[in-house]
C-alpha positions in Angstrom: -17.8 39.9 17.6 -16.0 41.8 15.0 -18.7 40.1 12.4 -18.8 43.3 10.5 -15.0 43.3 9.4 -15.6 40.2 7.4 -14.3 40.5 3.8 -15.2 38.5 0.7 -13.2 35.1 0.0 -10.2 35.8 -2.0 -9.4 34.3 -5.4 -7.2 31.5 -3.8 -9.9 30.3 -1.4 -12.5 30.3 -3.9 -10.2 28.4 -6.3 -9.7 25.7 -3.5 -13.5 25.2 -3.2 -13.8 24.9 -7.0 -11.3 22.1 -6.9 -13.5 20.2 -4.7 -16.3 20.6 -6.8 -19.0 21.6 -4.4 -18.6 23.7 -0.8 -19.3 21.4 2.0 -21.5 22.9 5.0 -19.3 24.3 8.0 -19.0 22.3 10.7 -22.2 22.6 13.3 -19.8 23.9 15.8 -18.8 27.0 14.0 -20.7 29.9 15.0 -21.8 32.1 11.8 -20.0 35.5 11.8 -17.6 35.2 14.7 -14.2 36.4 14.7 -11.1 36.7 16.7 -8.2 39.0 16.0 -4.6 37.7 17.2 -1.6 40.0 17.9 1.1 38.0 15.7 4.5 38.8 15.2 5.3 35.7 12.9 5.5 35.4 9.1 4.4 32.4 6.9 7.1 32.3 4.3 6.0 28.4 3.3 3.4 26.0 3.6 5.8 23.2 4.1 6.9 23.7 7.7 8.9 20.3 7.6 11.1 21.8 4.9 11.2 25.5 6.6 10.3 25.1 10.1 10.3 28.9 11.2 8.2 29.7 14.3 5.4 31.5 11.9 5.6 28.4 9.5 4.9 26.1 12.4 2.2 28.4 14.0 0.3 28.2 10.6 1.0 24.5 10.1 -0.6 23.6 13.4 -3.8 25.1 12.3 -3.9 23.8 8.6 -1.9 20.3 9.1 -3.5 17.2 10.6 -0.9 14.6 11.9 -1.0 11.6 14.3 -0.1 13.8 17.0 2.2 16.3 18.9 5.1 15.9 21.0 4.2 18.1 24.1 6.7 18.8 26.7 8.7 15.6 25.7 6.0 13.2 25.3 3.6 12.1 22.6 0.0 13.4 22.7 -1.8 11.3 19.9 -4.7 12.4 17.4 -6.8 9.1 16.5 -9.0 11.3 14.4 -6.0 11.3 11.9 -5.2 7.8 12.4 -3.1 5.7 14.7 0.6 4.7 15.2 1.4 1.3 16.5 4.5 -0.9 16.6 4.0 -4.1 14.7 7.5 -5.8 15.1 10.2 -5.5 17.4 12.7 -7.4 15.1 13.1 -5.8 12.8 11.5 -2.8 14.2 8.4 -2.0 12.1 5.9 1.0 12.9 2.3 1.1 11.2 1.0 4.5 10.3 -2.4 4.2 9.8 -4.7 6.8 8.3 -8.3 7.1 9.4 -10.0 8.9 6.6 -8.8 12.3 6.4 -9.0 14.3 3.2 -7.2 17.3 1.8 -9.3 20.6 1.3 -9.7 20.2 -2.1 -11.4 16.7 -1.8 -8.4 14.8 -2.6 -8.1 11.8 0.3 -4.8 11.4 2.1 -3.4 8.0 1.6 -0.2 6.2 1.4 1.5 8.6 -1.0 1.2 11.3 1.7 2.9 9.3 4.2 5.6 7.8 1.9 6.4 11.4 1.2 6.8 12.0 4.8 8.9 9.1 5.1 11.2 9.8 2.3 12.0 13.4 4.1 12.6 11.6 7.4 15.1 9.4 5.8 16.9 11.9 3.7 15.6 11.0 0.4 14.9 15.0 0.0 17.9 16.8 0.9 17.7 20.7 0.4 20.5 20.8 -1.6 18.6 19.0 -4.1 16.4 22.1 -4.7 19.5 24.4 -5.5 20.0 25.1 -9.0 22.0 22.4 -10.7 21.6 20.2 -7.9 18.9 18.0 -9.2 20.6 17.3 -12.4 23.7 16.3 -10.4 21.6 13.9 -8.2 20.1 12.2 -11.0 23.5 11.2 -12.3 24.4 9.6 -8.7 24.4 6.1 -8.1 21.4 6.4 -5.5 19.8 9.1 -3.6 21.6 9.2 -0.6 25.5 8.7 -0.2 26.0 9.0 3.3 24.1 5.9 4.3 21.8 3.3 2.7 18.1 4.6 3.8 15.9 1.6 5.0 13.8 -0.1 2.4 10.6 1.5 1.3 7.7 0.9 3.6 5.1 -1.5 2.5 1.4 -0.3 1.5 -1.8 -1.9 2.5 -4.4 -2.9 -0.2 -6.5 0.0 0.8 -3.3 2.4 0.6 -4.0 4.5 3.8 -1.3 2.5 5.8 2.2 1.9 5.6 4.5 -0.3 7.5 8.0 1.4 8.0 10.8 -0.8 9.1 13.6 1.0 10.7 17.4 0.0 10.9 16.9 0.2 14.9 14.2 1.2 17.4 13.6 4.8 17.7 12.3 7.2 20.4 10.3 9.5 17.8 8.5 6.4 16.2 5.2 8.0 16.6 6.2 11.4 14.9 8.7 10.2 12.4 6.3 9.9 9.5 4.1 12.9 8.7 1.7 14.2 6.0 3.5 17.6 5.7 2.4 18.5 2.1 -0.1 16.7 -0.4 1.5 14.2 -2.4 -0.8 15.1 -5.6 0.5 18.7 -5.4 4.1 17.6 -5.2 3.6 15.1 -8.1 1.8 17.5 -10.3 4.5 20.1 -9.8 7.5 17.8 -10.2 6.3 15.8 -13.0 3.9 17.9 -14.7 0.7 15.5 -14.0 -2.8 17.0 -13.9 -4.4 14.1 -12.7 -4.2 13.6 -8.8 -4.3 10.0 -8.7 -1.9 9.6 -11.2 0.5 12.3 -9.6 0.2 10.6 -6.1 1.3 7.2 -8.0 4.0 8.9 -9.6 5.4 10.0 -6.1 4.8 6.3 -4.9 6.7 4.8 -7.9 9.7 7.3 -7.3 10.0 6.2 -3.8 9.6 2.5 -3.9 11.9 2.3 -7.2 14.5 4.6 -5.4 14.6 6.7 -8.7 17.2 9.0 -8.1 16.1 11.1 -10.9 12.6 11.4 -10.0 13.5 11.8 -6.5 15.3 14.9 -7.1 12.7 16.6 -8.7 10.2 15.8 -5.7 13.1 17.0 -3.5 13.2 20.3 -5.4 9.5 20.9 -4.9 9.5 19.5 -1.1 12.1 22.4 -0.3 11.2 25.1 -2.3 7.8 24.5 -4.4 5.8 25.6 -1.4 7.4 29.0 -0.4 5.3 32.0 -0.9 6.4 35.1 -2.6 6.2 38.3 -1.0 3.2 40.3 -2.0 2.0 37.5 -4.7 -1.1 35.7 -4.4 -0.4 32.1 -3.5 -1.3 29.5 -5.7 -4.5 27.5 -4.6 -2.9 24.5 -4.5 0.0 25.5 -1.9 -3.0 26.4 0.4 -4.5 23.1 1.0 -5.4 22.4 4.2 -5.8 18.9 6.3 -6.5 20.3 9.4 -9.5 22.1 11.3 -8.6 25.6 9.7 -7.5 26.5 6.0 -5.9 29.6 5.0 -8.3 32.2 3.5 -6.2 35.2 3.0 -2.4 36.3 3.3 -2.0 40.0 3.3 1.2 42.1 3.7 1.6 46.0 4.3 4.0 48.3 6.1 3.1 46.8 9.7 3.7 43.2 8.6 2.0 40.0 7.3 -1.7 39.0 8.3 -2.9 35.4 7.9 -6.7 34.8 7.7 -7.8 31.4 8.8 -11.3 29.9 8.3 -12.7 26.5 9.3 -11.9 23.5 6.9 -15.1 22.3 5.7 -13.5 18.9 4.7 -11.9 18.3 8.0 -13.1 15.2 9.6 -11.0 15.4 12.8 -12.4 14.8 16.4 -12.7 18.3 17.3 -13.8 21.1 15.1 -13.4 24.8 14.8 -15.9 27.2 16.8 -15.2 30.5 15.2 -15.8 31.5 11.8 -12.8 33.4 11.3 -9.2 33.9 13.1 -7.0 36.5 11.8 -3.4 36.3 12.9 -2.2 40.2 12.5 0.4 42.0 13.4 0.6 42.9 17.1 2.3 46.5 16.5 4.5 48.2 19.2 2.1 48.1 22.0 -0.2 45.3 21.5 -1.5 45.9 25.0 -3.1 49.2 24.1 -5.1 47.3 21.5 -6.4 44.7 23.4 -10.1 44.5 23.8 -10.4 47.2 20.7 -8.3 46.2 17.5 -7.2 42.7 19.2 -8.8 40.1 21.2 -5.5 37.9 22.0 -2.1 38.9 22.3 1.0 36.7 23.5 3.8 38.4 24.9 6.9 38.5 27.3 6.5 39.6 30.8 8.5 42.8 31.4 8.8 45.7 33.9 7.2 48.3 31.6 4.2 45.9 31.0 3.5 44.9 34.7 1.3 47.6 35.4 -0.8 47.3 31.9 -1.4 43.8 32.4 -2.6 44.4 36.0 -5.0 46.8 35.0 -6.5 44.2 32.6 -6.8 41.6 35.0 -8.5 44.2 37.1 -11.1 44.6 34.6 -11.6 40.8 33.9 -9.4 40.3 31.3 -7.8 36.8 31.3 -3.8 36.5 31.4 -2.8 33.1 31.0 1.0 32.2 32.1 3.0 29.6 30.3 6.8 29.0 29.5 8.3 29.2 26.1 10.2 25.9 26.2 13.5 27.6 27.5 15.1 27.3 30.8 17.3 30.2 32.5 20.6 28.5 34.3 23.9 29.2 35.3 26.6 27.2 33.3 30.2 26.7 34.0 33.2 26.8 31.8 34.8 23.5 33.2 38.4 25.1 33.2 40.6 27.2 35.4 39.2 28.2 38.7 36.4 25.6 37.6 38.8 22.9 36.6 37.6 20.7 39.2 34.0 19.3 40.1 34.5 20.0 43.6 34.9 23.7 43.0 31.9 23.9 40.5 29.7 22.1 42.8 30.9 24.7 45.9 30.1 27.7 43.5 26.7 26.3 42.4 25.5 25.4 46.1 26.2 29.0 47.1 23.7 30.3 44.6 20.3 30.4 45.8 17.9 29.9 42.7 15.1 31.5 44.3 17.1 34.8 44.9 18.0 34.7 41.4 14.5 34.4 40.2 13.3 36.9 42.5 15.9 39.6 41.6 15.7 38.6 37.7 11.8 38.4 37.6 11.2 41.7 39.8 7.3 42.1 40.0 7.1 39.2 37.4 9.1 36.6 39.8 5.9 34.6 40.5 5.4 34.1 36.5 9.0 32.0 36.4 8.4 28.1 37.3 11.2 26.8 39.4 13.2 24.1 37.8 15.9 21.6 38.9 16.4 20.1 35.5 18.3 21.0 32.2 16.5 18.1 30.5 12.9 18.0 31.4 10.2 20.9 31.6 8.6 21.6 34.9 5.4 20.4 34.8 5.7 17.7 32.3 5.4 13.9 33.4 9.2 13.3 33.1 9.8 16.1 35.2 9.0 14.4 38.8 11.0 11.3 37.7 14.0 13.3 36.7 14.1 15.7 39.6 13.6 12.5 42.0 16.1 10.2 40.4 19.1 12.8 39.3 20.3 13.7 42.8 20.4 17.4 42.1 18.7 18.4 45.6 21.4 16.5 47.5 24.4 17.4 45.2 23.8 21.1 44.4 20.3 22.3 45.5 21.0 22.3 49.2 23.2 25.0 50.3 26.2 24.0 52.5 26.0 24.7 56.1 28.8 27.4 55.6 29.4 28.4 51.9 32.9 29.8 52.8 34.0 26.9 54.1 32.4 24.6 51.3 34.6 26.8 48.9 37.8 26.1 51.2 37.3 22.7 51.3 37.2 22.5 47.4 40.5 24.0 47.4 39.5 27.5 46.1 41.1 30.5 47.7 39.0 33.4 49.1 38.6 36.2 46.2 39.3 33.9 43.5 37.9 35.6 40.3 34.8 34.4 38.6 34.3 36.0 35.4 30.2 36.1 34.7 28.8 36.6 31.3 25.3 37.5 31.0 23.3 39.6 28.3 23.1 42.9 29.2 19.9 43.6 27.1 17.8 40.9 29.5 16.1 42.3 32.6 16.1 38.8 33.9 19.6 38.5 33.3 20.7 41.6 34.8 18.9 41.2 38.0 20.2 37.4 38.1 23.4 38.5 37.8 23.1 41.2 40.9 21.6 38.3 42.8 24.6 35.9 42.1 27.4 38.3 42.7 25.9 39.3 46.2 25.4 35.5 46.9 28.8 34.5 45.9 30.6 37.5 47.5 29.3 36.0 50.9 30.9 32.8 50.1 34.2 34.5 49.3 34.2 34.1 45.5 35.4 37.1 43.4 32.7 37.7 40.9 33.5 40.0 38.1 30.8 41.7 35.8 31.4 40.2 32.6 28.0 41.0 31.1 28.1 41.9 27.3 26.0 44.0 25.0 26.8 41.3 22.3 26.3 38.4 24.3 26.5 36.0 21.4 30.1 37.0 20.5 31.3 36.9 24.0 29.8 33.5 24.6 31.5 32.2 21.6 34.8 33.6 22.7 34.7 31.6 26.1 36.6 34.1 28.2 34.1 33.6 30.8 34.0 31.4 33.8 30.3 31.2 34.2 27.3 32.2 32.2 23.8 33.1 32.8 22.0 31.6 29.9 18.6 30.9 28.7 18.7 27.9 26.5 16.2 25.4 25.0 14.7 22.7 27.0 15.5 19.6 24.8 12.6 17.5 23.6 14.2 14.7 21.8 17.4 12.8 22.4 18.9 14.4 19.0 18.3 18.0 20.9 19.9 16.5 24.3 22.8 15.4 22.4 23.1 18.7 20.8 23.3 20.7 24.3 25.0 18.0 26.4 26.7 15.4 24.2 30.7 15.3 23.7 30.1 16.5 20.1 27.3 18.7 20.8 27.2 21.8 18.5 25.1 23.8 21.3 27.0 22.8 24.3 28.2 25.8 26.3 29.8 23.8 29.0 31.5 21.4 26.7 31.7 18.8 29.2 32.6 15.8 27.6 31.2 12.4 29.3 31.1 8.8 27.8 28.5 7.3 30.0 26.3 10.5 29.1 26.9 10.2 25.5 25.8 6.1 25.8 22.8 7.4 27.8 21.7 9.6 25.0 22.0 7.0 22.4 20.1 4.7 24.6 17.4 7.2 24.9 17.3 7.6 21.1 16.1 4.0 21.0 13.8 4.0 23.8 10.4 3.3 22.5 8.5 3.0 25.8 7.5 6.2 27.6 8.1 5.0 31.2 11.7 3.7 30.4 12.5 7.0 28.5 11.7 8.9 31.7 14.1 6.7 33.6 16.8 7.3 31.0 16.1 10.9 30.9 16.7 10.9 34.5 20.0 8.9 34.5 21.2 11.7 31.8 20.5 14.4 34.2 22.4 12.5 36.9 25.5 12.8 34.6 24.7 16.5 34.3 24.5 16.7 38.5 27.5 14.8 39.0 29.8 17.0 36.7 28.4 20.3 38.4 28.5 22.3 35.5 25.0 23.8 35.5 22.4 25.1 37.7 18.9 25.2 36.2 16.9 28.1 37.8 13.4 28.6 36.1 11.5 28.1 33.0 11.1 31.4 31.0 7.7 32.7 30.8 5.4 33.9 28.4 2.0 35.7 28.8 -1.3 35.1 27.0 -3.8 38.4 27.4 -7.7 37.4 26.3 -10.2 39.8 25.7 -13.3 39.4 27.8 -15.3 38.5 24.8 -13.2 35.1 24.1 -13.2 32.1 26.0 -11.4 28.5 25.8 -8.1 30.1 25.0 -5.4 27.7 26.7 -1.8 28.1 25.9 0.7 25.3 25.3 4.0 25.3 27.2 6.9 25.2 24.7 8.2 26.9 21.8 6.3 25.3 18.9 2.9 26.8 18.1 1.9 27.4 21.7 -1.0 29.7 21.1 -2.2 28.3 17.7 -2.4 24.7 18.7 -5.3 25.2 20.8 -7.5 27.4 18.3 -10.2 24.6 17.8 -11.4 25.7 21.6 -11.6 29.1 21.0 -15.1 30.7 21.2 -16.6 34.5 21.1 -18.9 34.8 24.1 -22.4 35.6 23.3 
């Protein structure tokens, strides 16, 4: 399919192969001549997604970077084809990051230098400000590379240089993903120090980190943060396009419609699952990608709207596949715990008066069935943690079960009939508009005086905090740090600004919980504090649709915000 659209390999790809000295054969799983066109609205601005984690950069990194595994819906899923991660000591807390035998697409093995570089980023030895003009020289004059806190001692390297043992000051929830090989250390060393020999460049990186050489680390930080950026319209140097994942970048094009990225199988990849398609093009989706599906495009991802319901239905009728997943965010009603909602009983009575199912029906319209109901603000429906959180949080009894008489419930909370509740929502969102209508009707039956405070400038109105309640779509937090940001006392992304010392302590405990089962229990306790505060009513996860041509199979979409489509590309196939 689309075999006739293949182009000659550009100079960047040819140069990468020349660096390897020979051209390895394609994996046996690849069907020559096959091609899939994906409608993509991302943009690749850097091949170091750790330094520039934009959606487009993360999409491509998922295809071209190997790692120890991914956090999917809050829990780690390992990739032992890349290596293994194990705790080797609880006191002090020490983790071994052990590579299998991955190699970069230029034939240079991944080793301890690549892992040390990732470790240096995690502990703050490569701050972004070091990459700004003049900052590198300033950093070189400092007593050390980090002033705010002393970083841990550099990890130990094994004799075969494929394993590092990192000792952390305290146990950490993210121990499996704390070290990544985001970019080639030999490229960083070459660009930072002008060293041509790959192994010498790697050693220079190792020496800088082990010796805690402030001047050398400043040079490395400059390359780490800015050295992998891609210039608009310019041909990317081959060393910036090196891959350790199942695919590698073959071409990057830009025109008036946007940017396109061509991915081809990485012939040096040694992972467990290799590509099946000879070429995948990420191309601009255009104004109406559904009109191009089956013609210009084979796969498109989009949000469900009233306007696209009928076109999607027609495609389903002729055997196009439509996958529904969620985008890693949840719709909720959140309350400002002041004024009419200054007391928890009043907040609980208001939230109990709102049937989440009605908000979904009015908000989702014909797409209502695509919205997965949720009773959690800190776990994703369908995840392994969700059932534990939903069962233990107390949500159903406290907020999820309507009172026998909602008006009496309000009166019992000491709130007079007709009390004004200013509800903010985004007028540009179909879901929010419909959900508000359902909220207004339900609250009116209970005697609340709901005022329409919808805004065309939702973000500005949100920050003004003149609202009592808000219909908000917020990220489902994956990590303890993200939970702290949304629900901690000092959280910068907190909508409710509800301070809770017990919750803060539980979040701190979660950040140091290394056992996945214990983590679920602690997450449930965090949710319980949100339920007791009665400041939020989770409604449903926000859906996204993936429409797939009849000629393509194996496309599965991962829930969440990160690389939801590109994460499974090794499984894609063209139907004969």
